[in-house]
Every structure is written in C-alpha cells, then in structure tokens.
A tleap script that builds the chain and sets N, CA, C and O, in Angstrom:
source leaprc.protein.ff14SB
mol = sequence {
  NMET LYS LYS ILE GLU ALA ILE VAL LYS PRO
  PHE LYS PHE GLU GLU VAL LYS GLU ALA LEU
  VAL GLN ALA GLY VAL ALA GLY MET THR VAL
  SER ASP VAL LYS GLY TYR GLY ARG GLN GLN
  GLY HIE SER GLU LEU TYR ARG GLY ALA GLU
  TYR VAL VAL ASP PHE LEU PRO LYS ILE LYS
  ILE GLU LEU ILE VAL ALA ASP GLU ASP VAL
  ASP SER THR LEU ALA VAL ILE ILE GLU ALA
  ALA LYS THR GLY LYS ILE GLY ASP GLY LYS
  ILE PHE VAL SER PRO ILE GLU LYS VAL ILE
  ARG ILE ARG THR GLY GLU GLN ASP GLU GLU
  ALA CILE
}
set mol.1.N position { -25.499 -12.801 55.406 }
set mol.1.CA position { -24.781 -11.674 54.620 }
set mol.1.C position { -24.097 -10.579 55.626 }
set mol.1.O position { -23.896 -10.710 56.833 }
set mol.2.N position { -23.797 -9.462 54.788 }
set mol.2.CA position { -22.383 -8.855 54.654 }
set mol.2.C position { -22.763 -7.216 53.762 }
set mol.2.O position { -23.408 -7.119 52.717 }
set mol.3.N position { -22.289 -6.349 54.367 }
set mol.3.CA position { -22.417 -5.299 54.912 }
set mol.3.C position { -20.520 -4.868 53.433 }
set mol.3.O position { -19.621 -4.422 54.146 }
set mol.4.N position { -20.239 -4.919 52.538 }
set mol.4.CA position { -19.173 -4.606 51.971 }
set mol.4.C position { -18.219 -3.014 51.867 }
set mol.4.O position { -17.911 -2.552 50.768 }
set mol.5.N position { -17.920 -2.463 52.913 }
set mol.5.CA position { -17.958 -0.717 52.580 }
set mol.5.C position { -15.949 -0.309 51.520 }
set mol.5.O position { -14.812 -0.579 51.906 }
set mol.6.N position { -16.254 0.135 50.689 }
set mol.6.CA position { -15.012 -0.002 50.213 }
set mol.6.C position { -14.248 1.017 49.852 }
set mol.6.O position { -13.789 0.903 48.716 }
set mol.7.N position { -13.870 2.254 50.602 }
set mol.7.CA position { -13.071 3.864 50.183 }
set mol.7.C position { -11.732 3.289 49.404 }
set mol.7.O position { -10.753 2.681 49.837 }
set mol.8.N position { -12.136 3.783 47.923 }
set mol.8.CA position { -11.109 3.565 47.260 }
set mol.8.C position { -10.866 5.528 46.657 }
set mol.8.O position { -11.272 6.648 46.967 }
set mol.9.N position { -9.874 4.812 45.578 }
set mol.9.CA position { -9.700 6.861 45.592 }
set mol.9.C position { -10.073 7.187 43.604 }
set mol.9.O position { -9.565 6.898 42.521 }
set mol.10.N position { -11.275 7.955 44.147 }
set mol.10.CA position { -12.287 8.511 43.143 }
set mol.10.C position { -11.727 8.531 41.138 }
set mol.10.O position { -12.435 8.947 40.221 }
set mol.11.N position { -10.054 7.846 40.986 }
set mol.11.CA position { -10.042 7.816 39.514 }
set mol.11.C position { -9.806 6.371 39.237 }
set mol.11.O position { -9.343 6.005 38.157 }
set mol.12.N position { -10.162 5.423 40.330 }
set mol.12.CA position { -10.707 3.338 40.139 }
set mol.12.C position { -12.168 3.474 40.119 }
set mol.12.O position { -12.608 2.647 39.320 }
set mol.13.N position { -13.422 4.392 40.835 }
set mol.13.CA position { -14.519 4.035 40.893 }
set mol.13.C position { -15.050 3.624 39.518 }
set mol.13.O position { -15.942 2.796 39.332 }
set mol.14.N position { -14.640 4.046 38.937 }
set mol.14.CA position { -15.170 3.527 37.566 }
set mol.14.C position { -14.906 2.152 36.846 }
set mol.14.O position { -15.820 1.520 36.317 }
set mol.15.N position { -13.550 1.714 36.861 }
set mol.15.CA position { -13.502 0.267 37.665 }
set mol.15.C position { -13.808 -0.846 37.935 }
set mol.15.O position { -13.839 -1.951 37.392 }
set mol.16.N position { -14.219 -0.036 39.623 }
set mol.16.CA position { -13.812 -0.329 40.375 }
set mol.16.C position { -15.958 -1.053 40.397 }
set mol.16.O position { -16.211 -2.093 41.004 }
set mol.17.N position { -16.922 -0.381 39.776 }
set mol.17.CA position { -18.167 -0.407 39.453 }
set mol.17.C position { -18.651 -1.239 38.347 }
set mol.17.O position { -19.402 -2.213 38.291 }
set mol.18.N position { -17.874 -0.437 37.330 }
set mol.18.CA position { -17.947 -1.637 35.595 }
set mol.18.C position { -17.691 -3.478 36.340 }
set mol.18.O position { -18.496 -4.366 36.059 }
set mol.19.N position { -16.434 -3.743 37.287 }
set mol.19.CA position { -15.914 -4.948 37.920 }
set mol.19.C position { -16.888 -5.310 38.127 }
set mol.19.O position { -17.501 -6.180 37.508 }
set mol.20.N position { -17.310 -4.558 39.275 }
set mol.20.CA position { -18.531 -5.367 40.472 }
set mol.20.C position { -19.648 -5.590 39.217 }
set mol.20.O position { -20.260 -6.634 39.444 }
set mol.21.N position { -20.043 -5.041 38.152 }
set mol.21.CA position { -21.256 -4.644 37.191 }
set mol.21.C position { -21.106 -6.330 36.659 }
set mol.21.O position { -22.082 -7.061 36.493 }
set mol.22.N position { -19.787 -6.716 36.459 }
set mol.22.CA position { -19.079 -7.819 35.929 }
set mol.22.C position { -19.546 -9.081 36.963 }
set mol.22.O position { -20.192 -10.049 36.563 }
set mol.23.N position { -19.261 -8.961 37.859 }
set mol.23.CA position { -19.265 -10.030 38.466 }
set mol.23.C position { -21.351 -10.014 39.170 }
set mol.23.O position { -21.933 -10.877 39.828 }
set mol.24.N position { -21.720 -9.064 38.792 }
set mol.24.CA position { -22.997 -9.995 39.062 }
set mol.24.C position { -23.343 -9.031 40.271 }
set mol.24.O position { -24.369 -9.471 40.788 }
set mol.25.N position { -22.853 -7.757 41.012 }
set mol.25.CA position { -23.399 -7.320 41.845 }
set mol.25.C position { -24.174 -6.771 40.950 }
set mol.25.O position { -24.042 -6.431 39.774 }
set mol.26.N position { -25.960 -6.726 42.621 }
set mol.26.CA position { -27.277 -5.976 42.140 }
set mol.26.C position { -27.292 -4.619 41.912 }
set mol.26.O position { -27.609 -4.021 40.883 }
set mol.27.N position { -26.725 -3.973 43.520 }
set mol.27.CA position { -27.022 -2.775 43.522 }
set mol.27.C position { -25.763 -2.162 44.623 }
set mol.27.O position { -25.272 -3.035 45.339 }
set mol.28.N position { -25.385 -1.182 44.748 }
set mol.28.CA position { -24.362 -0.335 45.443 }
set mol.28.C position { -25.086 1.203 46.441 }
set mol.28.O position { -26.305 1.276 46.600 }
set mol.29.N position { -24.386 2.010 46.865 }
set mol.29.CA position { -24.340 3.005 47.166 }
set mol.29.C position { -23.511 3.641 46.832 }
set mol.29.O position { -22.572 2.958 47.242 }
set mol.30.N position { -23.040 4.537 46.340 }
set mol.30.CA position { -22.018 5.651 45.847 }
set mol.30.C position { -22.330 6.728 47.156 }
set mol.30.O position { -23.453 7.080 47.515 }
set mol.31.N position { -20.861 7.205 47.841 }
set mol.31.CA position { -21.220 8.290 48.032 }
set mol.31.C position { -19.923 9.306 48.087 }
set mol.31.O position { -18.933 8.600 48.276 }
set mol.32.N position { -19.551 10.694 47.994 }
set mol.32.CA position { -18.127 11.540 47.729 }
set mol.32.C position { -17.999 11.867 49.201 }
set mol.32.O position { -18.638 12.574 49.981 }
set mol.33.N position { -16.620 10.857 49.314 }
set mol.33.CA position { -15.726 11.162 50.710 }
set mol.33.C position { -14.742 11.863 51.209 }
set mol.33.O position { -14.377 12.602 50.294 }
set mol.34.N position { -14.351 11.981 51.777 }
set mol.34.CA position { -13.329 12.904 52.515 }
set mol.34.C position { -12.344 12.279 53.794 }
set mol.34.O position { -12.932 11.827 54.777 }
set mol.35.N position { -11.081 12.268 53.765 }
set mol.35.CA position { -10.676 10.545 54.461 }
set mol.35.C position { -9.214 11.308 54.562 }
set mol.35.O position { -8.811 12.179 53.790 }
set mol.36.N position { -8.454 10.710 55.820 }
set mol.36.CA position { -7.214 10.278 55.197 }
set mol.36.C position { -6.357 9.210 56.159 }
set mol.36.O position { -6.739 9.253 57.329 }
set mol.37.N position { -5.649 8.589 55.991 }
set mol.37.CA position { -5.331 7.265 56.782 }
set mol.37.C position { -3.955 6.891 56.694 }
set mol.37.O position { -3.630 7.497 57.716 }
set mol.38.N position { -3.030 6.454 56.356 }
set mol.38.CA position { -1.541 6.600 56.771 }
set mol.38.C position { -0.936 7.798 55.762 }
set mol.38.O position { 0.248 8.070 55.963 }
set mol.39.N position { -1.603 8.525 54.726 }
set mol.39.CA position { -1.167 8.920 53.940 }
set mol.39.C position { -0.687 10.217 54.872 }
set mol.39.O position { 0.425 10.732 54.987 }
set mol.40.N position { -1.954 10.538 55.487 }
set mol.40.CA position { -1.712 11.903 55.942 }
set mol.40.C position { -1.619 13.833 55.316 }
set mol.40.O position { -1.273 14.948 55.707 }
set mol.41.N position { -2.284 13.025 53.964 }
set mol.41.CA position { -2.544 14.403 53.542 }
set mol.41.C position { -1.566 14.772 52.965 }
set mol.41.O position { -0.768 13.836 52.897 }
set mol.42.N position { -1.104 15.886 52.387 }
set mol.42.CA position { -0.060 16.678 51.704 }
set mol.42.C position { -0.461 17.994 52.029 }
set mol.42.O position { -1.240 18.476 52.851 }
set mol.43.N position { 0.572 18.608 50.826 }
set mol.43.CA position { 0.503 20.567 51.220 }
set mol.43.C position { 0.441 20.742 49.384 }
set mol.43.O position { 0.661 19.914 48.500 }
set mol.44.N position { 0.081 22.057 49.329 }
set mol.44.CA position { 0.019 22.122 47.796 }
set mol.44.C position { 0.231 23.561 48.246 }
set mol.44.O position { 0.454 24.048 49.354 }
set mol.45.N position { 0.106 24.028 47.164 }
set mol.45.CA position { 0.216 26.032 47.093 }
set mol.45.C position { -0.278 26.252 46.483 }
set mol.45.O position { -0.626 25.461 45.606 }
set mol.46.N position { -0.760 27.858 46.552 }
set mol.46.CA position { -1.614 27.876 45.943 }
set mol.46.C position { -1.516 29.414 46.778 }
set mol.46.O position { -1.642 29.793 47.942 }
set mol.47.N position { -1.084 30.315 44.864 }
set mol.47.CA position { -1.234 32.148 45.192 }
set mol.47.C position { 0.039 31.910 45.747 }
set mol.47.O position { 0.544 33.027 45.853 }
set mol.48.N position { 0.797 31.099 46.141 }
set mol.48.CA position { 2.079 31.863 46.749 }
set mol.48.C position { 2.450 31.640 48.172 }
set mol.48.O position { 3.430 32.178 48.687 }
set mol.49.N position { 1.588 30.778 48.835 }
set mol.49.CA position { 0.796 30.608 50.271 }
set mol.49.C position { 0.703 28.531 50.362 }
set mol.49.O position { 0.006 27.815 49.642 }
set mol.50.N position { 1.334 28.234 51.103 }
set mol.50.CA position { 1.470 26.750 51.416 }
set mol.50.C position { 0.321 26.421 52.289 }
set mol.50.O position { -0.008 27.143 53.230 }
set mol.51.N position { -0.191 25.496 52.018 }
set mol.51.CA position { -1.550 24.842 52.974 }
set mol.51.C position { -1.389 23.881 53.001 }
set mol.51.O position { -0.401 23.497 52.376 }
set mol.52.N position { -2.414 22.605 53.888 }
set mol.52.CA position { -2.439 21.191 54.243 }
set mol.52.C position { -3.770 20.952 53.950 }
set mol.52.O position { -4.752 21.591 54.328 }
set mol.53.N position { -3.692 19.623 52.984 }
set mol.53.CA position { -5.560 19.527 52.663 }
set mol.53.C position { -5.125 18.192 53.593 }
set mol.53.O position { -4.493 17.286 53.050 }
set mol.54.N position { -5.460 18.113 54.904 }
set mol.54.CA position { -5.980 16.846 55.423 }
set mol.54.C position { -6.812 15.904 54.770 }
set mol.54.O position { -6.688 14.680 54.722 }
set mol.55.N position { -7.416 16.416 54.423 }
set mol.55.CA position { -8.749 14.975 54.096 }
set mol.55.C position { -8.614 15.439 52.665 }
set mol.55.O position { -8.819 16.548 52.170 }
set mol.56.N position { -8.032 13.781 51.888 }
set mol.56.CA position { -8.645 13.831 50.746 }
set mol.56.C position { -9.428 13.070 50.745 }
set mol.56.O position { -9.971 12.329 51.564 }
set mol.57.N position { -9.543 13.526 48.569 }
set mol.57.CA position { -11.324 12.705 48.066 }
set mol.57.C position { -11.217 12.066 47.962 }
set mol.57.O position { -10.122 11.812 47.460 }
set mol.58.N position { -12.086 10.953 48.241 }
set mol.58.CA position { -12.075 9.385 47.994 }
set mol.58.C position { -14.007 8.884 47.866 }
set mol.58.O position { -14.951 9.581 48.235 }
set mol.59.N position { -14.058 7.758 47.352 }
set mol.59.CA position { -15.543 7.015 46.849 }
set mol.59.C position { -15.682 6.051 48.024 }
set mol.59.O position { -15.104 5.008 48.331 }
set mol.60.N position { -16.613 6.743 48.543 }
set mol.60.CA position { -17.875 4.783 49.591 }
set mol.60.C position { -18.170 4.106 48.471 }
set mol.60.O position { -18.763 4.808 47.653 }
set mol.61.N position { -17.961 2.919 48.107 }
set mol.61.CA position { -18.719 1.562 47.926 }
set mol.61.C position { -19.522 1.108 48.686 }
set mol.61.O position { -18.900 0.567 49.600 }
set mol.62.N position { -21.283 0.965 48.919 }
set mol.62.CA position { -21.543 0.673 49.872 }
set mol.62.C position { -22.538 -0.776 49.524 }
set mol.62.O position { -23.512 -0.425 48.859 }
set mol.63.N position { -22.539 -1.920 49.734 }
set mol.63.CA position { -23.130 -3.049 48.980 }
set mol.63.C position { -23.181 -4.341 50.339 }
set mol.63.O position { -22.389 -4.693 51.213 }
set mol.64.N position { -24.830 -4.831 49.839 }
set mol.64.CA position { -24.468 -5.718 50.612 }
set mol.64.C position { -24.570 -7.078 50.253 }
set mol.64.O position { -25.673 -7.351 49.778 }
set mol.65.N position { -23.865 -7.913 50.317 }
set mol.65.CA position { -23.593 -9.768 49.686 }
set mol.65.C position { -24.332 -10.906 50.625 }
set mol.65.O position { -24.953 -10.848 51.687 }
set mol.66.N position { -23.980 -11.924 49.756 }
set mol.66.CA position { -24.955 -12.726 50.347 }
set mol.66.C position { -23.521 -14.188 50.993 }
set mol.66.O position { -23.086 -15.051 50.231 }
set mol.67.N position { -23.131 -14.058 52.373 }
set mol.67.CA position { -22.369 -14.902 52.518 }
set mol.67.C position { -21.436 -15.594 51.658 }
set mol.67.O position { -20.245 -15.298 51.760 }
set mol.68.N position { -21.857 -16.608 50.699 }
set mol.68.CA position { -21.215 -17.321 49.817 }
set mol.68.C position { -20.293 -16.176 49.005 }
set mol.68.O position { -19.085 -16.272 48.791 }
set mol.69.N position { -21.109 -15.147 48.636 }
set mol.69.CA position { -20.948 -14.216 47.526 }
set mol.69.C position { -18.954 -13.247 48.306 }
set mol.69.O position { -18.055 -12.851 47.565 }
set mol.70.N position { -18.944 -13.196 49.590 }
set mol.70.CA position { -18.292 -12.292 49.975 }
set mol.70.C position { -17.148 -12.421 49.495 }
set mol.70.O position { -17.137 -11.367 48.858 }
set mol.71.N position { -15.763 -13.065 49.207 }
set mol.71.CA position { -14.545 -13.192 49.202 }
set mol.71.C position { -14.533 -13.333 47.357 }
set mol.71.O position { -13.366 -13.464 46.990 }
set mol.72.N position { -15.228 -13.334 46.521 }
set mol.72.CA position { -14.701 -13.287 45.140 }
set mol.72.C position { -15.560 -11.694 45.166 }
set mol.72.O position { -15.224 -10.963 44.234 }
set mol.73.N position { -16.394 -11.229 45.928 }
set mol.73.CA position { -16.718 -9.402 45.715 }
set mol.73.C position { -15.403 -8.538 46.520 }
set mol.73.O position { -14.846 -7.515 46.121 }
set mol.74.N position { -15.177 -9.186 47.555 }
set mol.74.CA position { -13.509 -8.573 48.254 }
set mol.74.C position { -12.674 -8.836 46.886 }
set mol.74.O position { -12.190 -7.742 46.595 }
set mol.75.N position { -12.328 -9.701 46.014 }
set mol.75.CA position { -11.268 -10.110 45.632 }
set mol.75.C position { -11.276 -9.317 44.243 }
set mol.75.O position { -10.313 -9.480 43.494 }
set mol.76.N position { -12.748 -8.114 43.709 }
set mol.76.CA position { -13.127 -7.999 42.762 }
set mol.76.C position { -12.913 -6.748 43.141 }
set mol.76.O position { -12.059 -6.329 42.360 }
set mol.77.N position { -13.178 -5.959 43.844 }
set mol.77.CA position { -12.734 -4.978 44.679 }
set mol.77.C position { -11.049 -4.669 44.368 }
set mol.77.O position { -10.419 -4.057 43.506 }
set mol.78.N position { -10.816 -5.236 45.239 }
set mol.78.CA position { -9.167 -5.727 44.821 }
set mol.78.C position { -8.557 -5.033 44.320 }
set mol.78.O position { -8.047 -3.943 44.583 }
set mol.79.N position { -8.614 -6.201 42.896 }
set mol.79.CA position { -8.109 -6.459 41.842 }
set mol.79.C position { -8.621 -4.709 40.942 }
set mol.79.O position { -7.590 -4.160 40.555 }
set mol.80.N position { -9.345 -4.233 40.749 }
set mol.80.CA position { -10.063 -3.241 40.292 }
set mol.80.C position { -9.468 -1.394 41.225 }
set mol.80.O position { -9.446 -0.194 40.952 }
set mol.81.N position { -9.279 -1.873 41.812 }
set mol.81.CA position { -9.034 -0.725 42.907 }
set mol.81.C position { -7.566 -0.857 43.195 }
set mol.81.O position { -7.359 0.075 43.971 }
set mol.82.N position { -6.878 -1.239 43.083 }
set mol.82.CA position { -5.598 -1.608 43.193 }
set mol.82.C position { -4.937 -0.908 42.741 }
set mol.82.O position { -5.532 -0.559 41.721 }
set mol.83.N position { -3.395 -0.051 42.819 }
set mol.83.CA position { -2.661 1.052 42.631 }
set mol.83.C position { -1.365 0.740 42.250 }
set mol.83.O position { -0.732 0.828 41.197 }
set mol.84.N position { -0.982 0.102 44.099 }
set mol.84.CA position { 0.385 -0.388 44.714 }
set mol.84.C position { 0.381 0.631 45.139 }
set mol.84.O position { 1.529 0.775 45.558 }
set mol.85.N position { -0.121 1.443 45.322 }
set mol.85.CA position { 0.709 3.386 46.397 }
set mol.85.C position { -0.257 2.999 47.260 }
set mol.85.O position { -1.199 2.211 47.332 }
set mol.86.N position { 0.652 4.343 48.280 }
set mol.86.CA position { -0.431 4.480 48.840 }
set mol.86.C position { -1.321 5.074 48.991 }
set mol.86.O position { -1.013 6.266 49.002 }
set mol.87.N position { -2.975 4.821 49.212 }
set mol.87.CA position { -3.774 5.917 50.131 }
set mol.87.C position { -5.080 5.035 48.880 }
set mol.87.O position { -6.214 5.448 48.638 }
set mol.88.N position { -4.219 3.422 48.132 }
set mol.88.CA position { -5.537 3.348 47.527 }
set mol.88.C position { -6.792 2.626 48.102 }
set mol.88.O position { -7.700 2.171 47.407 }
set mol.89.N position { -6.709 2.570 49.799 }
set mol.89.CA position { -8.188 2.849 50.505 }
set mol.89.C position { -8.488 1.826 51.416 }
set mol.89.O position { -7.852 1.088 52.169 }
set mol.90.N position { -9.557 2.001 51.136 }
set mol.90.CA position { -9.615 0.200 52.272 }
set mol.90.C position { -10.877 -0.282 52.263 }
set mol.90.O position { -11.724 0.181 51.499 }
set mol.91.N position { -11.206 -1.567 53.375 }
set mol.91.CA position { -12.356 -2.301 52.519 }
set mol.91.C position { -13.013 -2.743 54.379 }
set mol.91.O position { -12.187 -3.164 55.189 }
set mol.92.N position { -13.916 -2.637 54.633 }
set mol.92.CA position { -14.762 -3.098 55.352 }
set mol.92.C position { -15.725 -3.897 55.129 }
set mol.92.O position { -16.439 -3.919 54.126 }
set mol.93.N position { -15.799 -4.849 56.426 }
set mol.93.CA position { -17.018 -5.683 56.117 }
set mol.93.C position { -17.526 -5.841 57.035 }
set mol.93.O position { -16.837 -5.500 57.996 }
set mol.94.N position { -18.971 -6.418 57.414 }
set mol.94.CA position { -19.710 -6.070 58.415 }
set mol.94.C position { -20.907 -7.104 58.625 }
set mol.94.O position { -21.597 -7.247 57.615 }
set mol.95.N position { -21.275 -7.825 59.695 }
set mol.95.CA position { -22.428 -8.482 59.471 }
set mol.95.C position { -23.355 -7.558 59.454 }
set mol.95.O position { -23.222 -6.426 59.917 }
set mol.96.N position { -24.799 -8.214 58.663 }
set mol.96.CA position { -25.818 -7.584 57.955 }
set mol.96.C position { -26.947 -8.561 59.134 }
set mol.96.O position { -26.820 -9.786 59.111 }
set mol.97.N position { -27.885 -7.998 60.003 }
set mol.97.CA position { -29.182 -8.747 60.480 }
set mol.97.C position { -30.368 -9.294 59.971 }
set mol.97.O position { -31.055 -10.303 60.128 }
set mol.98.N position { -30.359 -7.672 58.920 }
set mol.98.CA position { -32.133 -7.967 58.334 }
set mol.98.C position { -31.415 -6.943 56.896 }
set mol.98.O position { -30.546 -6.097 56.686 }
set mol.99.N position { -32.259 -7.568 56.328 }
set mol.99.CA position { -32.704 -6.467 54.320 }
set mol.99.C position { -33.847 -6.561 54.471 }
set mol.99.O position { -34.375 -7.672 54.504 }
set mol.100.N position { -34.640 -5.280 54.620 }
set mol.100.CA position { -36.474 -5.396 53.759 }
set mol.100.C position { -35.791 -4.680 52.636 }
set mol.100.O position { -34.709 -4.094 52.690 }
set mol.101.N position { -36.908 -4.872 51.206 }
set mol.101.CA position { -36.825 -4.581 50.425 }
set mol.101.C position { -38.523 -3.572 50.576 }
set mol.101.O position { -39.582 -3.836 50.006 }
set mol.102.N position { -38.253 -2.530 51.446 }
set mol.102.CA position { -39.481 -1.348 51.019 }
set mol.102.C position { -40.899 -1.906 50.369 }
set mol.102.O position { -41.874 -2.337 50.984 }
set mol.103.N position { -40.659 -1.721 48.457 }
set mol.103.CA position { -41.806 -2.097 47.810 }
set mol.103.C position { -42.395 -3.233 48.056 }
set mol.103.O position { -43.598 -3.257 47.796 }
set mol.104.N position { -41.776 -4.481 48.608 }
set mol.104.CA position { -42.374 -5.773 47.979 }
set mol.104.C position { -42.797 -6.216 49.349 }
set mol.104.O position { -43.636 -7.114 49.414 }
set mol.105.N position { -42.373 -5.755 50.322 }
set mol.105.CA position { -41.726 -6.176 51.761 }
set mol.105.C position { -40.926 -8.038 51.373 }
set mol.105.O position { -41.707 -8.944 51.664 }
set mol.106.N position { -40.165 -8.296 51.052 }
set mol.106.CA position { -39.356 -9.208 50.958 }
set mol.106.C position { -38.078 -8.875 51.832 }
set mol.106.O position { -37.701 -7.708 51.941 }
set mol.107.N position { -37.564 -9.689 52.315 }
set mol.107.CA position { -36.931 -9.956 52.925 }
set mol.107.C position { -35.551 -10.681 53.021 }
set mol.107.O position { -35.594 -11.859 52.665 }
set mol.108.N position { -34.070 -10.113 53.521 }
set mol.108.CA position { -32.930 -10.835 53.680 }
set mol.108.C position { -33.373 -10.753 51.816 }
set mol.108.O position { -34.130 -10.185 51.029 }
set mol.109.N position { -32.119 -11.910 51.900 }
set mol.109.CA position { -31.138 -12.276 50.543 }
set mol.109.C position { -32.284 -12.440 49.183 }
set mol.109.O position { -32.011 -12.668 48.004 }
set mol.110.N position { -33.884 -12.196 49.938 }
set mol.110.CA position { -34.600 -12.031 48.386 }
set mol.110.C position { -34.517 -10.777 48.057 }
set mol.110.O position { -34.798 -10.311 46.953 }
set mol.111.N position { -33.932 -9.888 49.485 }
set mol.111.CA position { -34.367 -8.403 49.159 }
set mol.111.C position { -33.473 -7.633 49.265 }
set mol.111.O position { -33.484 -6.551 49.851 }
set mol.112.N position { -31.750 -8.657 48.117 }
set mol.112.CA position { -30.458 -7.862 48.205 }
set mol.112.C position { -30.861 -7.725 46.700 }
set mol.112.O position { -30.154 -7.076 45.929 }
savepdb mol mol.pdb
quit
C-alpha cells in the first residue's frame, strides 16, 4: 500500500476530487494548507502599501491506495490538477506498513 499526498491549487480541487471519484478512489482526507516552492510567493498592494505573500493557499489531498493502483491514481491526479503554469503543486508517494479500520478491525487493503 502507498500513501499519496497531492498538493494542488485550490481552484483545481473539485476537478481532482471528481476525477478521483470517477477512478474509484474509496476515500480521501483534504486539508487547507499554505506553502511555497519555486514560485516564492508574490507581492500585493493593500491600501497603498506593498507586502509580500510568502505562503500561498493550497489544498492537500491524502489517500491510501493498493500498490497496483498507484500509477493510475497518479495519472488521474496529474491530468486533473495540471494547468501548465508554475505552482501546479507536487505529489508525494510513501509506503504504508499497516492500515486498520477502527470500527471493524479490518486491516490493510480490506481497510482502505
């Protein structure tokens, strides 16, 4: 099993979510996050004063998938989240040793 963490632009979240649901993803956790990468934030003007916005709003999507579903899930996320412009986001894939559904005690892939 693998954990996929995708950081995407907020306005692309609904597209990514719908694409994942269409692809059969059973569940996900979503968080509002802030951060920056190569784009390094930007400057804004407010009441005549310029200030730097270092951390930009993003959406973090976390999901656990079976090993055989990783590549197809990544392709779905990339297709739905990509704008071709800087700041599209990142995807991280990590191994998961164990999953337990608290309510039923199901473990590993049965618990996904």
